[in-house]
Residue frames relative to the residue before (quaternion, step in Angstrom):
aa qw qx qy qz dx dy dz
M 1.0000 0.0000 0.0000 0.0000 0.00 0.00 0.00
S 0.3282 -0.7657 0.5218 0.1835 3.59 -0.79 1.01
A 0.5704 -0.5884 0.4540 0.3499 3.52 -1.26 0.52
P 0.5499 -0.6137 0.4369 0.3607 3.61 -1.04 0.66
A 0.5222 -0.6301 0.4740 0.3247 3.56 -1.09 0.71
I 0.2250 -0.7536 0.6041 0.1287 3.52 -1.06 0.80
S 0.3644 -0.7541 0.5063 0.2055 3.56 -0.68 1.06
V 0.6358 -0.5140 0.4148 0.3993 3.51 -1.33 0.40
A 0.6167 0.5479 -0.3453 0.4474 3.60 1.05 -0.74
S 0.6417 0.5118 -0.3336 0.4638 3.61 1.00 -0.75
L 0.6513 0.4994 -0.3213 0.4724 3.58 0.99 -0.82
E 0.6548 0.5044 -0.3164 0.4655 3.58 0.98 -0.81
L 0.6409 0.5087 -0.3242 0.4747 3.58 1.02 -0.75
G 0.6322 0.5282 -0.3299 0.4610 3.59 0.99 -0.79
E 0.6538 0.4968 -0.3069 0.4811 3.57 0.98 -0.83
A 0.6542 0.5058 -0.3145 0.4661 3.60 0.96 -0.81
L 0.6473 0.5118 -0.3104 0.4718 3.58 0.99 -0.83
A 0.6356 0.5214 -0.3238 0.4682 3.57 0.99 -0.84
G 0.6455 0.5175 -0.3143 0.4655 3.58 0.99 -0.80
E 0.6546 0.4994 -0.3141 0.4727 3.60 0.98 -0.79
L 0.6273 0.5192 -0.3351 0.4740 3.59 1.03 -0.74
E 0.6516 0.4969 -0.3212 0.4747 3.61 0.95 -0.78
R 0.6386 0.5168 -0.3324 0.4632 3.60 0.96 -0.80
A 0.6694 0.4903 -0.2985 0.4716 3.60 0.90 -0.93
S 0.6205 0.5408 -0.3353 0.4583 3.58 1.07 -0.75
R 0.6418 0.5145 -0.3209 0.4695 3.59 0.97 -0.85
L 0.6542 0.5173 -0.3163 0.4520 3.59 0.92 -0.88
L 0.6555 0.4926 -0.3078 0.4827 3.58 0.96 -0.83
G 0.6397 0.5290 -0.3220 0.4552 3.58 1.00 -0.80
E 0.6463 0.5083 -0.3109 0.4767 3.56 1.01 -0.83
L 0.6390 0.5187 -0.3234 0.4669 3.58 1.01 -0.80
A 0.6559 0.5078 -0.3088 0.4655 3.57 0.92 -0.90
F 0.6430 0.5144 -0.3237 0.4660 3.59 0.99 -0.81
E 0.6531 0.5132 -0.3113 0.4617 3.57 0.94 -0.92
L 0.6884 0.4658 -0.2851 0.4774 3.60 0.86 -0.91
G 0.6907 0.4941 -0.2800 0.4477 3.57 0.98 -0.80
S 0.5820 0.5911 -0.3793 0.4100 3.57 1.21 -0.33
D 0.6274 0.4609 -0.3341 0.5314 3.60 1.27 -0.23
E 0.4487 -0.7404 0.4358 0.2460 3.55 -0.49 1.25
T 0.6561 0.5117 -0.3198 0.4531 3.60 0.95 -0.83
T 0.6538 0.4973 -0.3009 0.4845 3.57 0.96 -0.91
L 0.6342 0.5418 -0.3285 0.4431 3.57 0.94 -0.88
R 0.6795 0.4821 -0.2901 0.4709 3.60 0.86 -0.96
R 0.7062 0.4870 -0.2621 0.4421 3.55 0.90 -0.95
H 0.8258 0.2219 -0.0607 0.5149 3.59 1.01 -0.80
L 0.1685 0.8314 -0.5138 0.1281 3.58 1.11 0.64
T 0.6626 0.5073 -0.3081 0.4569 3.59 0.88 -0.90
G 0.6602 0.5067 -0.3016 0.4653 3.58 0.96 -0.86
L 0.6502 0.5095 -0.3067 0.4728 3.56 1.04 -0.81
Q 0.6304 0.5079 -0.3286 0.4865 3.58 1.08 -0.67
S 0.6117 0.5379 -0.3463 0.4654 3.59 1.11 -0.64
I 0.6079 0.5366 -0.3551 0.4653 3.59 1.01 -0.74
D 0.6433 0.5140 -0.3223 0.4670 3.59 0.95 -0.85
H 0.6560 0.5068 -0.3163 0.4612 3.60 0.92 -0.85
V 0.6351 0.5192 -0.3274 0.4690 3.59 0.99 -0.81
T 0.6550 0.4973 -0.3306 0.4630 3.62 0.88 -0.82
Q 0.6383 0.5137 -0.3360 0.4646 3.60 1.00 -0.69
I 0.6210 0.5255 -0.3419 0.4704 3.58 1.00 -0.78
M 0.6578 0.5162 -0.3143 0.4495 3.60 0.88 -0.93
L 0.6721 0.4845 -0.3059 0.4690 3.58 0.94 -0.84
N 0.6215 0.5259 -0.3411 0.4699 3.60 1.08 -0.64
I 0.6397 0.5060 -0.3233 0.4799 3.60 0.99 -0.75
A 0.6206 0.5328 -0.3360 0.4670 3.57 1.02 -0.77
T 0.6217 0.5341 -0.3304 0.4680 3.60 1.04 -0.75
V 0.6526 0.5085 -0.3121 0.4671 3.59 0.95 -0.86
L 0.6526 0.5250 -0.3141 0.4470 3.57 0.95 -0.89
R 0.7228 0.4351 -0.2390 0.4807 3.60 1.10 -0.67
A 0.4689 0.6944 -0.4417 0.3207 3.59 1.24 -0.21
G 0.4884 -0.6848 0.4662 0.2742 3.53 -0.99 0.84
E 0.5530 -0.5926 0.4697 0.3499 3.53 -1.14 0.65
G 0.7702 0.3261 -0.2552 0.4851 3.56 -1.02 0.77
T 0.6417 0.4504 -0.3378 0.5208 3.58 1.27 0.13
D 0.5779 -0.5080 0.4668 0.4361 3.54 -1.29 0.06
Q 0.2758 -0.8184 0.4810 0.1511 3.57 -0.09 1.27
L 0.6802 0.4608 -0.2914 0.4899 3.59 1.23 -0.29
A 0.4197 0.7426 -0.4469 0.2695 3.59 1.25 -0.06
G 0.7167 0.4564 -0.2555 0.4612 3.59 1.05 -0.67
V 0.4823 0.6545 -0.4432 0.3775 3.59 1.29 0.02
T 0.2141 -0.8286 0.5114 0.0773 3.55 -0.55 1.20
L 0.6426 0.4736 -0.3370 0.4992 3.60 1.20 -0.27
E 0.4304 -0.7479 0.4451 0.2395 3.56 -0.49 1.19
D 0.6540 0.5178 -0.3252 0.4454 3.59 0.98 -0.78
V 0.6416 0.5027 -0.3234 0.4807 3.56 1.07 -0.71
A 0.6421 0.5199 -0.3228 0.4617 3.59 0.91 -0.89
R 0.6455 0.5278 -0.3153 0.4532 3.58 0.95 -0.86
R 0.6809 0.4775 -0.2940 0.4712 3.61 0.87 -0.93
L 0.6630 0.4998 -0.3164 0.4588 3.58 0.94 -0.84
R 0.6503 0.5046 -0.3212 0.4683 3.60 0.94 -0.86
A 0.6357 0.5319 -0.3268 0.4542 3.59 1.02 -0.79
S 0.6535 0.5177 -0.3221 0.4485 3.59 1.04 -0.70
L 0.6426 0.5246 -0.3248 0.4542 3.58 1.19 -0.44
N 0.6637 0.5137 -0.3010 0.4528 3.61 1.20 -0.40
């Protein structure tokens, strides 16, 4: 059974979505940096700020998957093990 054909529009949409995820990740990172620069906020919300970092990493990993070439292991570039595990589970 052959793999379904992927249109140029689908590839362009994937690239555009990856770019939007990267942009959103940068915005979240800037917010976390701004909030973390205040010592009181940092102490009070350290766990929440770490969660923002984790979310940005997830977004960047998804962007990597969206950009992966057809015929390759599209999850090979996923660096967060928990994300890779969930994505692989969704394929089974």
